Steps between C-alpha positions, in 0.01 A plus 500: 500500500830493316665711770376267769632196314846656462514561872407134562784392269748709689397359842510147361850548369622641832377200703572220252846552356811467727713803548856572604490745798829669584628620839807697593775678323537852366189708520307250708187633661174349629316762299642347180326252278727204567638472148868460412530873443286588806583243777336492835714563811357247744436130450171527674382765248543238227366209712184692568405528128651183356262221394544138410758457223673833564874507556646758735852577379716659769810703441804500731453646848404431862122501562419541870140374495279192529328419173136388520363423154134596439449215262620139441711391209763781495871443432762721668848487349811717437509710188778392267734348763445772757602442865185553709501489874170490696594607846334467837743771629468875544789743509585649844656802336853643522401810697384547863770285656693627809778357712384301804838389614826420318410330171141447597251731323131543570195606310135557598290264281189291544558130431252218514610160616479428872174306468535247776332162457244591233346166406282622206705753319371520145558861405771644281620757743472318837868402516644211699827688593695806421760448234775744397714505189810698388561511124275202456669279761315403819651644815487328846300598805745568779544192708731277705670277392570699191410412142655695222290400204174323405707192416620484860139484625505137381822422698447350842854593588369855509255404774574454868485125580358334809837349592649852532248596774536435875129442542204497264155432634169598340475877553859564625853478359826553682786551256829676589536593129201727503622860450392778727367759251382858571142473626528120557306231319168535676231605247673326217431158345661159517488267199527128589522192291566126544393198311293681231290720724587874517344742742521865593445635850519842667784553748356592831812553701879516482759507778865425440526172311139406541200584282142412575238454232138399449491122534506310177441145384656313794641185328880529523531380141363847407745689717834452322603827338413865550576863421404822662369806306262795513717748689686808378801417716558189285583724194871485506625433151446587133201361306290490815172684564248555787159654498298653785268798569469579128872527470731283275859468623752383246878450466579473126803322378780749449336746742347838423150621451293210361412487131316240293296378794168321435244343720238234444155645425300231325465119520413422137615574150177386320170436669325249266230376735191407296676563163555209258750459215745773608852466367793670677806453284863609545458748784718554800369545853670655813360508847165334435346172425458507125148357476215497746224281356227263619319186381288729278814589295524204262745483209744758648838475327816647667796457256853629525460686828797614706404578857700595811398576864148377425370515855624599844348368821629487864242478781359160582331378819612138450284204588176485294584772253801333341350531151364857544767703325554226237132498402490878452815528293645361178440495128144366458468258210175352625231545238448181305733440205734783594871485419824640648792444262848613407523728810738578782401583861752593764470623860178437680438522867212255467331308218628516147228330282160358568377252237134429458287226344606401143783751501851467360840626604780445252862602446531744788785590741394567854763579762550654849147448630359516853746698708221545752518127569132416502309227307563663168679341205604548136170351382197371685154377410233760561210271595617179664147355461520536120870443443488314167605554147779743584817473286839617640773418255852617404530749783800579717 
């Protein structure tokens, strides 16, 4: 009987008293015990065993994973001022590249991201678009007119304007500025915007200065600016890439065989759906929406986050799906009484933050949002039929 009682005491201690669980650093292994002397290697290894009250202390490093806690009430934070990056990106690798032509190199690699017009994308690895990075900086899909950086994706002077065309009707553009590229533009895509409606269409034909494309929303207010993309022949300068037939083509700045290339592989940093009282404090995020949550994730606290390139979208049908990409992207602060504070979010193709019933957003900096040009914004209310008791204060 005494032996049985002692076992019961040990089990009670394990489940009742909060622990510090350590991840990363020298000697890290998922076969360790998670103590300071024997840290785990993966965040998920700690998240799978942590219970309410536990604090997962993370040492400096880049963690290429999506964290799904097994239990509510867990805190995730850096250990002793560490710099922790949760990344949605994978490394392409520095080997296996060969010269395609000039400064353009190519590599056989399988990328996920050409998911045309998916209205109900709610999985972590069904990506909205391909996204390529070099040394942590987003590179640009080859296009015309050119854009040299993510900042220029927001600049309408980097788009072709309606008043530069000789004729633009729904489904056909005549523009003497259109370059004749090897292979032509047929089979590529055209991105169109005007007013605040952006659309993507497949290019069905190209001859001289005229391109034909699948008809789009016909109102001329929506046909004001465009660019052409999706063809290898458009890759003509550094920091551009193109992908087709399981081959990535890339011209890195400075030339030479590419190094430090990453590609988007996951949509979310943390998946907190159905988990209450989770705290994510002081972490950095790259290439992923930091938090995916739902209305069953109350009392989520995100504090001191630094996030860049949180989502990347491209393909829209226009018309009735104007909110589609916005509704499936963004940092989800939508469980009641959840808080986003003291954080910085920069570069988002679509939505930055969704705010739910009785949620609060305070002292945040949000910039460079919605280069896709859809109905996204820096902050929006998740359920317009229950849009009360939100607080948005002291944000820029």
